[in-house]
Steps between C-alpha positions, in 0.01 A plus 500: 500500500566395861577735788857408527582594150381861564679519831838399355452733202435780742822418686689500167356839409602644842851392423487712182443815704842450663668555163635841395254761371263335247526661159259256329248241610300264281520251228777512234469794262670562166831671530490882461655664193877553555639852513599649166874513585549121465305268274490148653323220315129538518360271771270211385127515535387454862469132590171328550337552841570220746224239553228678709416379841141352549372846630611785271660784706492872413821645363642789709582829339860523369688792662783650310821578706477830679808700602395694810690788659364619840544857581377707789256693273294188426141576605318264259361167627572179308265388222353155577410300187467150365312349794403148411436152662791284398371189669145414626412182690224386733680640804786701371572796268817686375449862411771697311533865404774754402602852595684748273762566767653304787226470764391312815150357479229389750188303412143474639239247401166354607152377382378865509641840414571546860774242463597397856813290425849594392774301325866472617716650223865544440618830666758557226450779251409335168355569156320162479289399802331178607240418771437134603149441644418169670208357705236638254153363449434312171277668242493838677545864371779687676571873497849649538678830535874567426699775682845607389751768615826587323843576651400866554193366700247617235194268533247372240198268526340274244174342633182334388663198325327161520580133439297178545650187650452172316206288592550189713557195278247220538757238398566268798865436561548123573872477439724477811825696508823329398783523755861541372849643590496343841807593712576471870713796616615604740544182710609539869533258787147556610319633204461516116309718249311318219487718182294432186293662228156425368358559152211706643449679819430266795545444871777286653532228767778250570466164682830366636650238735780246529305238302271507203212501749599862573301579819568873510354782295605858455241772539293563184618812315170633372657775290449434126829524322717354229812458711489350846734453798396286792720502810526186711639533855560288808685232294767263626860555384669261257170328409347387177139644457239407248251769378231565239336820384125555494363802307161610365402785269232756566238261367596222743681274247764316704840357415705265725868437398687170528730434799816714521788502757756723658748462792552758773842634569709321767605659820871604485718181507234267360523342160259604231229243429373565147412311188539714184227761463227397258499690169221745414292354217259721310205307356529476116119513445508864389563486117387859425756784446444825683334794321715812473300824496501868599846571344598860538778753579439589862791760483687621197802727508801594294725207596272271698154347493281295735280244321195333664281205410263248663449129487174315584684253724813502723791506255868584482593740215802569283548793263739543211549843334718675242503752213397217250279198521815297567484662846840399661442628859317354794322692774545417872160384633391355823516122506182483709174378346274803466182618336619858437850535358736790438846539332713812521749545217782756539796621295285556188556751224279804461255522204555136421244222419542188707330159435427258783360153548331379813488136604305367800521148659242378748561263796431187278765609252264623223649800311336777300668766278394848403729639229589741362410816691675826474544854654699805415705691764448870543726742328776667699382827655693799617230631731621450866328212675199577703592237767616620840872579527729194552608501864623134520874448513661229287550158661857362484542125466707215363823639640808296394869538569710313240775471418700595805881537470775612731453865399149530358142382478213531252156576660175458300132564587165576347228760574127467476482804270730709282751670730850634527727374779805555719684284750674581822772271640770481761650278768234599744121579491591871478630423144707801395511457125218561254484394130231655272409274210487682169250449227123514459243366742463117466372199675835311514806645662866396541823668622852395568675598822878512468813587696372302793720335766553125497336275763279788623128505584321792339160641568285647224158656447313573172289809434268515193290802391204469256399753234260662744776558750394230755802347673536133594786366715624149574593369840869473602669215305858357529760306297859401561782531244726205436831471684834548327722196446876517566556509123269803474690678781821466315346580158366831622845586646374488857711337768363176638341553846708432793271216590311436170322177559412245760434134443119422510415138557229263636200693368180335631130569493324377811162542674324535159128569547221645276611854569853495650852358484821518687816528304830414666865508385858517623791733427871454582519864639253687730268681255156669482192318361248577224287306250360608162202299385208497252316297232770555240875564468423873531397422862305823581514460876774520757505441878618770748870499540614333821827680601583244767834346398492119519622190317173318544210682332124456515233713340124430520275626212127535558197604299568259212237353268413130540609236250733750326856459375741772628856572375740655757861582565677582832737795551765545767758778550778495757655802671722696262343367177372739241237264361315193628574154370191351327416132472376332185124483448313248713132409516225359717130426467248596765251235611158477345340453841626471857635165593472436873824364646432209730783359705550118479422277800776442753572137608560451873499227763611214280507149660515136391306260723362154495815363330474123431699266279282588195347837576506838675269803564628842421335800672546875465327830541454800271412850592213506250285253314696295247514155336698199630764290319820320594785431260726213627775259399830349603698818401428874446375438151195338668327334197174412671214714633175462678166598338453879515197564719325806369327589824630831640592443870753632751556159672648243268558121541603260218552121550771325288488128437674213307835622629809274538596400855820627655533779243576865546255713301538867404185704465384862444154649527303683233206726565308721250285785628166629354673721233745233384811610694715189558704452820760224538653407839865424560618129485413272786570126570363207687609134524250210482533228765628151447790373287587601140246318276647265241176480306574606141313811391380599153774664302482879498474709191844522331736777571691553183771756559868462486710559809599840377134612471558599132233458244495137361272523197650677193318529172614633160336515161730425204442411139199267488550392863441593856775363735452433876786452744380364838693519828834577324645157604400523866492142638238585765215460252344156509143588411328509162482834318191557291488747203169608354465689166177698462340279769614156365781295660786465259767362738513311832825366646816585689731599209701818551427623146202484265456649145157573349574451131322561165354833604417795277723802540317804643201305628483548882407204728410503872709256698443391860774317687447332841634208700290218623588261785407137522261594784302725277626833621584775240727793513393848403510527123724717291300655211692613181382634171767469223534454123780339290705760307619454141872496447592459873713191558672578829319402815546790742262481791333823610160373615533357849287404795516309820273210583414502872265280702216693653135492580311676219370843588129452513294788370167397641512423868182671626133402485307749289130527443236749379522832675872506580771734370873419469781577261528126424147513358641708214733213418213255539293703249796519252551128528124422453503720194812318363312171557209619297246488788485877563425672167405829671862562605413753771818505708369677814644310801138449620343155506148570367229302319690493161816378677296224686345379172842499328650295781220241484566465128868449580412234758278326246774510242746325732256251657466669829187555708335826388498680834592844362747525791880498480524211745807283570434269203446795258812673641709198401372495143531877468862485615577216252353703210666820618848341522463353156459851348853646538514800282868611533832325496567582867637259751229462765743508789536874462137612498355406840491857648320504835559865600479834335828653367585861441784737441772478770431133586780250481558129546434166335138593402637797304746276324213266408308795371793619284548147363128478411497832320805401304327176373172698440691768296420819689844533670738591223792600738494137636686583817436260781606690803238421761441875533170654386628822333412716200565231241280250677240772570483585128485134399198441726326800345574363148345164613194672649446707179539191285227313687268802572554486880387838648632704650845471329673556829823296478386329822456112503167478671223231499388571142855485361590189698173334377583576136864380540375162644225471236739556212718218633211268523477494880 
């Protein structure tokens, strides 16, 4: 038996001494004869002894329960008996003994009867005692002496005992330790802790570095142990590190693990660079189940018992028990792999036989059973307990207030022990009213407070007294009763207040962070301000009342939990009102982590120079580093743009070429900063030199809208057919219209109507409609999913969309390569998975080795050079594939959102957002107002919940905009 087995067994036995007073210690014994008053079924014969361990161990003496009463006249010392060596190894020994009354023991030992060494023992008064001796010499006789004194300080000695340690084994250990359960935690910006376990005691060393060549090594930890923690320091933030573990046992057998990785935390504001953490894999070479031994009742009482057992290897145990061999109940046991195991069962019946079954599973998944075992609880006794008087007050917890009405509230709580309770309450922390709960002492308590005033904040405090007279008291708590409605005023025969209500409007949540929020609202009369809030509709918290009378209210709440949904309502009361007006319930979600707010770049010093008949140079400055792009054309719709230079600079210069001579051009500037904020300039113009060119230019993409800007493509499914009406007779159309069904062209021409016939009713088809000019330009498509409907003959159009010429919104416009992080990399990884080249489907936003390999497979699939870099050629192919994967029937001209949107915003972007959410299905109210109010806020939250976007904040940020564009195939 190796040293580590004895060490862990010793630790397990130490844990047993923390249990209540031991009444019994040893292997399972047959149940005692029940008292004559009741005749339960005779228990079965004792089960067979468990499989013995390789070295038989002596069985300690069984000590019957002793009821001890300490009096001042006690002058007799405790009787020490049953001294025995429970465990003997080459370097360790465990000695146990008992006393006939509660006593505190000390222990001396040595290789002669002069002793010379002492053991560290539990200072608690016990009946069953244990001494753990380590660092002994193999094959050596040791002498020991036990000293014990009882609670009256009477002392007794028992000396002259001996034991002999096991001889040193001559078997040479040649097996290196196995390393498992590797974790890296915590990880900081400059450090990390490598944690792991070994199958036998060993030392620990970690080699690490930014490559698989490592280069650095942590100091060797020479302490021999089963669990290890190696701290690495002086690391670089936001960096991927490789590491491997080197460990050797006490015989020099060495193990070196394979390469593992972790990434340090970024400095605030940086993006996290991390591939998914590798999974912990336990080697399946172990095929032998653990051996369960040493089963015994470490403590046996009237209604509870503590069971103990050992396993010969690290194992996780479970235990079933019950009054029959069907068991039916499960014990709560530590989920940590141990060698020494305990389970405490409570709530048992006195004088009853219980059966139990132990199962143990080792780290390789091998399971052993030891069933059935049994014990019999002690009979109920009338003798007063010998334990010291209870001086611990009951603990009050799980306080709830529900339901709350206009005139009452129900308050519930639990206590940690049987107790009676009372509650004090009132409108201040001085309370004033006390309610004593009737009934016997219990663990669960509840009372109803009545005759309360509506819309009033009450303070309350709970007092609980246990059977020993110890008093526990809660902290001051509050709740607020509901406000009366006008109908309730009249029903109760009360006159309506002179000023009963104010109009509350414009409720907004702003400045949301991980722990705070500012809530603002308006009233039509000057009123005070207060907010109730909490994790449920019972609220539970209320802000201090601001008595300042105003029509514009703002309350800031702090101390909130991150990534948590809160429900709140605002309250305002004007002068002369009896009660406050209360809003409907609103909600907000705190952020999961702080999001630094970065202001966009400002565009300044714009100029156009070097204007010729065919070109011009546009220059401008920004107050911080940003990209450079110019949008230009003969009117303010522009239509053309320069290549977006991704270099972040403050001085910008873009040259335009292939312009028409003698032509006035409109242009605006576009710059994107390091965090993705987009800044557009106002409109500017310049005129090329020379006369107006008569050289014909390539026809632009068609613009297919009628002069009234109304939708021009209407679709309706009827019996066996899908009917299209195109342009509604507008004579301005002179381009071909193309209709695709499920990706295949079914019509191309300039007819105003088209009918797709011979279709099956109820079967949905995906149609795409777009216009194509003779010059090859195409309009943005209208995507529609529709099915014919049986019995419907009338064509009544209700599916409409507008075809409008535009440059497609390109999803991939940046060069990405291994080591970079960007939200668009999430879309890249999703697209590569859909293409079948990225089977791992780790959507991380980080371009790592797996993403690089997947991109190379994508490039090979489409005949591109396998660079593993999202270069210009690869961007073009990715955009083509991305735009062919439209997932929703949403017109693409309403999904190009370039800025964040939140509650209180207004304008065309909000209209586009509302239009999008109507098509997508999250905006049931379907009100296109251009104002971001409660309806739009709730619709965004529904959208975020539907697509697992966290936090569910109701704010259209980068993640939400990304998902909206992705769903539309952009």
